[in-house]
C-alpha positions in Angstrom: 0.2 -0.3 -0.1 1.8 3.3 -1.1 0.0 6.9 0.0 -1.7 9.5 -2.5 1.6 11.0 -2.9 4.1 8.4 -3.6 2.0 7.1 -6.3 1.9 10.5 -7.8 5.7 10.7 -7.6 5.4 7.0 -9.8 3.3 8.2 -12.2 5.4 11.3 -12.8 8.5 9.6 -13.2 6.8 7.5 -15.5 5.9 10.1 -17.7 9.4 12.2 -17.8 11.0 8.7 -18.1 9.3 8.8 -21.6 10.2 12.0 -22.4 13.9 12.0 -21.2 14.3 8.0 -22.3 16.2 7.4 -19.4 16.9 8.7 -15.6 14.9 11.7 -14.6 16.7 14.3 -12.7 15.5 15.8 -9.7 15.0 19.2 -10.9 12.8 17.9 -13.7 10.9 15.9 -11.1 10.3 18.9 -8.9 9.4 21.0 -11.7 6.7 18.2 -12.7 5.6 17.7 -9.0 5.3 21.8 -8.5 7.5 21.4 -5.4 11.2 22.2 -3.9 14.4 19.9 -4.9 14.8 18.7 -1.4 11.0 17.4 -0.9 11.8 15.5 -3.9 15.1 14.4 -3.0 13.3 13.2 0.2 10.9 11.2 -1.8 13.0 9.6 -4.0 14.4 8.3 -0.5 11.6 7.1 0.7 10.4 5.2 -2.8 14.3 3.6 -2.4 13.6 2.2 0.3 10.4 0.6 -0.8 12.2 -1.0 -3.7 9.8 1.1 -6.0 12.9 3.7 -7.8 16.3 3.0 -8.7 18.6 6.4 -7.8 22.1 6.6 -9.2 23.6 10.0 -8.7 24.0 12.2 -12.1 22.0 9.7 -13.7 19.2 10.7 -12.3 15.7 8.4 -10.9 13.9 5.4 -12.7 11.3 3.3 -11.9 12.3 -0.3 -10.6 10.3 -3.2 -12.6 7.6 -3.1 -9.6 7.9 0.7 -9.8 6.9 0.4 -13.4 3.9 -2.1 -12.9 2.4 -0.3 -10.0 2.6 3.4 -12.2 1.2 1.8 -15.2 -1.7 0.4 -12.9 -2.6 3.9 -11.5 -2.1 5.4 -15.0 -4.8 2.5 -15.8 -7.3 3.1 -13.5 -6.6 7.3 -14.2 -7.5 7.2 -17.7 -10.3 4.5 -17.8 -12.1 6.7 -15.2 -12.0 9.5 -17.7 -13.3 7.6 -20.4 -16.1 6.4 -17.8 -16.9 10.1 -17.3 -16.8 11.6 -20.6 -18.8 8.5 -22.2 -21.1 7.5 -19.1 -21.6 10.5 -17.2 -21.6 13.2 -20.2 -18.7 15.0 -18.9 -16.8 17.2 -21.0 -13.3 16.2 -22.1 -11.8 19.6 -20.2 -13.5 18.4 -16.7 -12.3 14.8 -16.2 -8.4 15.0 -15.7 -9.3 16.2 -12.0 -12.1 13.9 -10.7 -9.3 11.0 -12.0 -6.8 11.5 -10.4 -8.9 11.6 -7.3 -10.2 8.5 -8.4 -7.1 6.7 -9.6 -6.6 6.1 -6.0 -8.8 4.0 -4.8 -7.0 0.4 -4.4 -10.1 -2.0 -5.4 -8.8 -4.6 -8.4 -12.1 -5.8 -8.7 -13.5 -2.4 -9.0 -10.8 -1.6 -11.5 -11.2 -5.2 -13.7 -15.7 -4.5 -13.3 -15.1 -0.7 -14.9 -12.8 -2.0 -17.4 -15.3 -4.7 -18.6 -18.4 -2.8 -18.0 -17.0 0.1 -20.3 -16.0 -2.8 -22.9 -12.2 -2.8 -22.7 -11.6 0.7 -23.9 -8.5 1.1 -25.6 -7.6 4.6 -25.4 -8.9 7.7 -23.6 -11.4 10.9 -24.1 -7.7 12.5 -24.9 -6.2 9.8 -27.1 -4.1 8.2 -25.0 -3.4 4.4 -24.4 -5.2 2.7 -21.9 -3.3 -0.1 -20.5 -4.9 -3.5 -20.2 -5.0 -5.4 -16.5 -1.4 -6.6 -17.4 -0.3 -3.2 -18.2 0.2 -3.5 -21.6 -0.9 -1.2 -24.2 -0.7 0.0 -27.8 1.5 2.8 -28.9 -0.2 4.5 -31.9 2.1 5.7 -35.1 1.5 9.5 -34.4 3.4 12.6 -35.4 3.1 16.0 -34.0 1.2 18.5 -35.8 4.1 20.8 -35.8 6.1 18.2 -37.5 4.0 18.1 -40.6 4.7 20.4 -44.1 2.6 22.0 -46.4 0.3 19.5 -48.5 0.8 16.8 -45.5 -2.7 15.4 -43.7 -4.1 13.0 -41.2 -6.5 12.4 -38.4 -6.5 14.1 -34.9 -5.6 11.2 -32.5 -4.6 12.7 -29.3 -3.6 15.8 -27.4 -0.1 16.5 -25.5 -1.4 19.4 -23.4 -4.8 18.1 -21.8 -4.9 20.9 -20.0 -8.4 22.9 -19.1 -7.3 25.7 -21.1 -6.0 24.2 -23.8 -8.9 21.5 -24.2 -11.3 24.5 -24.2 -9.7 25.9 -27.2 -9.8 22.9 -29.2 -13.6 22.7 -28.4 -14.0 26.7 -29.2 -12.4 25.8 -32.7 -13.9 22.3 -33.3 -10.9 20.5 -33.0 -11.1 17.1 -31.6 -10.2 13.7 -31.8 -10.9 12.0 -35.3 -10.7 15.2 -37.3 -9.3 15.3 -40.5 -6.4 17.7 -40.5 -4.6 19.3 -43.7 -1.6 21.6 -43.8 -2.3 24.4 -46.5 0.6 26.8 -45.4 3.2 26.6 -43.0 5.1 29.8 -42.1 8.8 29.1 -41.8 9.5 32.4 -39.8 7.3 30.9 -36.4 5.8 27.5 -37.6 2.2 29.0 -37.7 0.3 27.2 -40.2 -3.2 27.2 -41.9 -4.8 24.1 -41.3 -7.9 22.8 -42.9 -10.5 20.8 -40.8 -13.2 19.4 -42.3 -13.6 21.9 -44.8 -13.5 24.7 -42.4 -10.1 26.8 -42.9 -7.9 27.7 -39.4 -4.6 29.7 -38.5 -2.8 28.2 -35.5 0.4 29.3 -33.6 3.1 26.7 -33.3 2.0 26.2 -29.4 -1.4 24.7 -30.7 0.4 22.3 -33.6 3.2 20.9 -30.9 0.4 19.7 -28.8 -1.9 17.7 -31.7 -0.5 14.5 -31.8 -1.6 13.7 -35.8 -1.9 9.9 -37.6 -0.9 10.3 -41.0 -3.7 8.4 -43.4 
């Protein structure tokens, strides 16, 4: 049994490992958790004592096998609850993250299994992120950031990098959602901004926006 704080750290390390492709620095983890480096150091010590992480000086912290398994199960619960809230309770996709943050700490394995079964074993959450199965396996889509596309290239929106409420509300306001076809009509060399076409409608977006949309090529 682990505390909510310990579980949040495990989940954060899991995400950061995938970004940095290796050990996670104390400073990067402190920024992710919005806390002081000294607090991170104390938590790493606790997690290390529980065999959940491996820390090497100058190489950062990595999850152990049991730490990784625990993190994946927390992520599994989080994304299942997000799917449930959107699909069964009609929440908007910008409303569910904070609620799922609370629900992900429920310990019952039976509840998680029954929830997954009730939902029909969904593969992706409302933001396009893969939902791990009961064994911790999940598929990784062949996708690119829209900012990597050039003029004339097109694909289907399959996920978001930024799942903040503000960004999702921006997407809703501009009718951008998962499954929408997007084509790059123009791309500015100066600032990376784009003129895109979404279902016959044209929209100019900044590089900040295109750098947070995942697209699967057709």
